[in-house]
Every structure is written in structure tokens, then in C-alpha cells.
C-alpha positions in Angstrom: 139.4 141.6 73.5 138.9 141.8 77.3 136.1 139.2 78.8 134.9 140.0 82.9 135.3 136.2 83.8 134.1 135.1 87.5 132.4 138.4 88.5 130.3 136.9 91.0 132.1 135.8 94.0 128.9 133.7 95.8 125.4 133.0 94.8 122.9 135.3 93.6 120.1 135.7 96.8 116.6 136.4 96.8 115.2 138.0 99.7 112.2 136.2 101.3 109.1 135.1 98.9 105.8 136.3 100.6 101.8 136.6 100.1 102.1 140.2 100.6 104.8 141.4 97.9 104.9 138.0 95.8 104.4 140.4 92.4 107.9 141.5 93.4 111.5 139.6 94.1 114.3 141.6 95.1 117.9 140.2 93.7 121.2 140.7 95.6 124.2 139.6 94.4 128.3 139.9 95.4 130.0 142.7 93.8 131.9 142.0 90.8 135.8 142.7 91.6 136.5 144.0 87.9 138.6 147.0 88.4 136.8 148.5 85.0 133.3 147.2 86.2 130.9 149.6 84.6 127.5 147.8 85.5 125.1 145.4 86.1 122.8 143.7 84.0 119.7 141.7 85.0 118.0 139.0 82.9 115.1 137.1 83.5 112.9 134.9 82.2 108.9 133.1 82.9 108.9 128.8 83.0 112.3 127.9 81.0 116.0 128.6 82.4 117.5 128.2 78.9 119.6 131.0 77.9 119.6 133.7 76.8 116.9 135.0 79.3 114.5 136.8 77.1 111.6 137.7 80.1 109.2 140.1 78.8 105.6 141.6 81.3 107.9 142.8 84.1 107.5 146.5 85.2 111.3 147.2 84.4 111.0 146.6 80.9 112.4 143.2 79.0 115.4 141.7 79.8 118.6 142.4 80.0 117.2 145.2 82.6 120.4 147.6 83.2 120.8 147.5 87.0 123.6 150.5 87.2 126.2 149.7 89.4 124.5 148.7 92.5 124.4 145.3 93.9 120.6 144.4 94.3 117.6 145.1 91.8 113.5 145.1 92.4 111.6 143.5 89.5 108.0 144.5 89.9 104.9 143.2 88.2 105.6 139.2 88.2 102.4 137.2 87.4 101.3 134.6 89.7 101.0 130.9 87.8 104.5 131.0 86.5 107.8 129.8 87.5 110.9 132.8 86.8 114.3 132.5 86.3 117.3 135.1 87.4 120.3 135.7 86.9 122.8 138.7 86.3 125.9 140.1 84.2 128.2 142.6 85.1 129.5 145.0 81.9 132.7 147.3 82.0 133.1 150.6 80.0 133.6 148.9 76.8 130.1 147.5 76.9 131.4 144.1 77.0 129.7 141.0 79.1 130.3 138.4 81.4 128.8 135.3 81.4 125.9 135.1 83.6 125.9 134.8 87.0 124.5 131.4 88.8 121.2 131.0 88.1 117.9 131.3 90.4 114.5 130.5 90.5 111.3 131.9 92.3 108.7 128.9 92.8 104.7 128.5 90.8 101.9 129.3 92.5 98.2 129.7 92.6 96.6 132.3 90.6 93.5 133.0 92.2 90.6 133.9 89.6 86.9 134.1 91.1 86.4 136.2 92.8 88.5 139.2 91.7 90.1 140.5 94.5 88.0 143.3 96.7 85.2 142.2 94.4 81.8 143.1 95.8 77.9 142.1 96.4 79.2 138.7 96.4 76.2 135.9 96.6 75.8 133.5 99.8 76.9 130.9 97.8 79.5 130.7 94.6 82.4 128.6 93.5 86.1 129.5 94.1 88.0 129.2 91.5 92.0 128.7 91.1 94.4 128.0 88.5 95.6 124.3 88.1 98.9 123.4 88.8 100.2 122.0 85.3 102.6 119.5 86.4 103.0 117.1 87.7 100.1 115.1 88.8 98.7 114.3 91.9 98.8 117.8 93.1 96.1 118.8 95.7 94.0 121.9 97.3 93.8 122.9 100.6 91.4 126.4 101.2 91.8 128.3 103.5 89.2 131.4 104.2 87.4 133.7 107.1 87.1 137.1 108.6 90.6 137.6 109.6 93.4 138.7 106.8 96.0 136.8 108.4 93.7 133.8 108.5 94.9 132.7 111.6 94.0 129.0 112.8 92.2 128.7 115.8 93.4 125.2 117.9 92.6 122.1 115.9 89.7 121.6 118.0 88.1 124.5 117.2 89.1 124.6 113.6 86.9 123.6 111.0 87.7 120.9 108.5 86.3 119.0 105.5 87.1 117.3 103.5 87.5 118.3 99.6 85.6 115.5 98.4 81.3 115.1 98.1 79.3 116.0 100.7 76.7 113.7 101.1 74.2 112.5 103.4 73.3 109.2 104.6 72.4 107.7 101.1 71.3 103.8 100.7 73.4 101.1 99.8 75.8 102.0 96.4 75.1 100.8 93.0 77.6 97.8 93.2 75.6 96.1 96.1 72.2 96.8 94.7 71.8 93.7 93.1 71.7 91.9 96.5 69.3 93.9 98.0 67.2 93.6 94.8 67.9 89.9 94.9 66.5 89.9 98.7 63.4 91.6 97.5 62.1 89.2 94.7 63.2 86.4 97.3 60.5 88.1 99.7 58.1 88.5 97.2 58.2 84.8 96.3 57.8 84.0 99.9 54.8 85.8 100.0 53.4 84.2 96.5 53.3 81.3 98.4 51.2 82.7 101.1 48.6 84.6 98.7 47.2 84.1 95.2 48.8 85.1 92.3 46.3 87.9 92.0 47.3 89.4 95.2 50.6 89.2 94.4 49.9 91.1 91.2 48.2 94.2 93.6 51.4 94.5 95.6 54.3 93.9 93.1 53.7 97.0 90.7 54.3 99.5 94.2 57.5 97.4 95.1 58.7 97.5 92.1 58.5 101.5 91.4 59.7 101.9 95.1 62.6 99.5 94.3 63.7 101.7 91.4 62.9 104.9 92.8 65.8 103.8 95.2 68.2 102.8 93.1 67.3 106.4 90.9 68.5 107.9 93.8 71.2 106.4 94.8 72.9 106.8 91.4 72.5 110.3 90.7 72.5 111.9 94.4 76.6 112.1 94.7 77.2 113.5 91.5 74.6 116.0 92.5 76.2 116.9 95.8 79.5 116.8 94.5 82.5 119.0 95.6 80.3 121.8 97.7 80.8 122.9 101.5 79.4 125.0 103.8 80.9 128.2 105.0 82.3 128.0 108.8 81.3 130.9 111.6 82.7 134.3 110.9 84.9 134.4 113.5 86.9 131.3 112.3 89.3 130.4 109.5 87.8 127.5 107.1 90.4 124.9 105.8 88.6 122.5 102.7 91.4 120.2 102.0 92.5 117.6 99.9 90.8 119.0 96.7 91.7 117.7 93.6 90.4 120.2 91.4 90.9 123.8 91.0 87.2 125.0 92.3 85.2 123.6 95.2 81.5 125.7 95.8 80.7 126.5 99.6 77.8 127.9 100.7 75.8 130.2 103.4 78.4 132.6 103.1 76.9 135.2 106.1 75.7 138.4 104.1 77.2 141.5 104.0 80.8 140.3 105.4 83.9 140.5 104.1 86.1 137.2 103.5 89.8 136.8 102.4 90.8 133.6 100.9 94.1 131.9 99.7 94.7 128.6 98.2 97.9 126.3 98.9 98.4 123.6 96.8 100.7 120.5 97.4 102.8 118.7 95.2 105.1 115.9 97.2 106.5 117.7 99.7 106.8 121.1 98.4 103.4 123.9 99.1 103.1 126.2 96.6 100.9 129.7 98.4 98.6 132.1 97.0 98.2 135.4 97.5 95.7 136.2 99.9 92.4 138.5 98.2 89.1 139.0 99.9 86.0 139.5 98.9 82.7 141.2 100.3 78.8 139.8 100.1 75.5 141.3 99.4 72.4 141.1 101.3 
């Protein structure tokens, strides 16, 4: 049986993968040296490098895809939120196929979910939502948004940067330190009791106690109501919301009748995964 062996002289090459054309990937490889070469088959698969590749969903069809006898091929219709693996084989005039070339992959990247690309009449406050990274734990996200399609960054001193945690006003001490505050108030009341009769103390105790309970209630509920919300920057600058641990953030104060662009960068260890750039337009 004739079998083409090691028809590839070098690694399979992947052209640069960028946000503008990330649904397509261009593969290029060195030609086979077999004298009876008839063509190449292109294989792909999502989320697993186990062979044989049985990828589906690409515009070109299911794997394997007949790539003809050229040494470059473009696969279209790939989806975000997947890691894709690729390999190529050569086949001869008898239809006998070589072993797989080396396997290469393109990285996962965040899939933007809301608002949809080019969505119109958006309100002036809403949640930006994207798909979370399945693994590993500890992934954080940075959101970029603005009216510049390129989302170019201003100098650091001019760029609005906000932490992705809760937006909190200056509140009284948190609940863990409230017992000390409570004790201080009680001691004050006891001192007052020595100077006033019990009846006068009774008159003043109820409102003071009520005020103390209201303070505790406010401290307990305040941050939760305000969590994960930021205000949009001026349209002329690119806003940055870093260190988000959840795949959503609420942004308010968008300018009316304005077209905005946004993207997400996922950070996992030293790796970064960049989403496509979507746009939306606010209403009145």
C-alpha cells in the first residue's frame, strides 16, 4: 500500500488573528514533496485536539475540507467562545492520505452578548454582557468603550479608568466595626442617665436607638444595591473598566443619540484574549 509520509517540511502557518477578521482564519503550509500529490485536505475542530478532527459549523463545510492542490486555505464562519484546532493532510491520485501535519490552534476569545452588534435605540443605562471564560479560575476582564471605532487610548492622565468593583459612596463604618460604635453610644447614654432622671432618658432613648438601627440597616444594604455600576465617560475619550470578575457591568449616563463601540479583553495569567469590537447607538 502506498502511503504519503511526512509531506510537510515545516510547521503549518497561521496568519495573524485579529479582531476585525476573527471569524476567518488563513492557513498556509509547505508543499508536499510526493511526486504523486493530488491535493490536500484541511481539518478543523472546536475545543478538542483529539484526532480525527470532525469539525462542523464553518461556512466551508464539515471536516475534512478539500483544499485542492494549493498550499493556502481560508476557513470562514468560525464562532467566538471556542478554541479551534487545525491540521492538513496530503493525498495522492489513488486517494491515499498522509498522516496529519502538526496541529495548530487559535485562542478562545470573549463572545459579546449584549447589546448585539449595531443595535439601535439603546437606553442611557444598561448592562454590557459577554460570555465568561470557562477556565481557569481567576480570569478578569477589562471593558473598553467610546465613540472612536478604534477605541484608541488617550494618555494615562486623560483616560478615565474605573475599578470594576462596586461604586460606593462614603458610608459609615461597615458592619464588622458596628459593635464598637454601638457600645460607644450605650456608654454615652449611661453617662447621660447619671445626669438625668430615668423618665428623661426614656424620652431620648427611642429616637437615638431608632437612628442607630437605621444606620446599621443602611450600612448593611448600601453596597449591594450599588454593586458593579460605573458612569460613562465623555464621548471624546475611550473609557476603561478594569478588573471585572463577572462577565457583565452596568454603565449609566451614556450620551443620547450617540454611536458607541465596545470590546472586552479577558486576562488569564499572562495571557490576554480580545473580543471583536461591537457598536450600538443610544436613543433619546
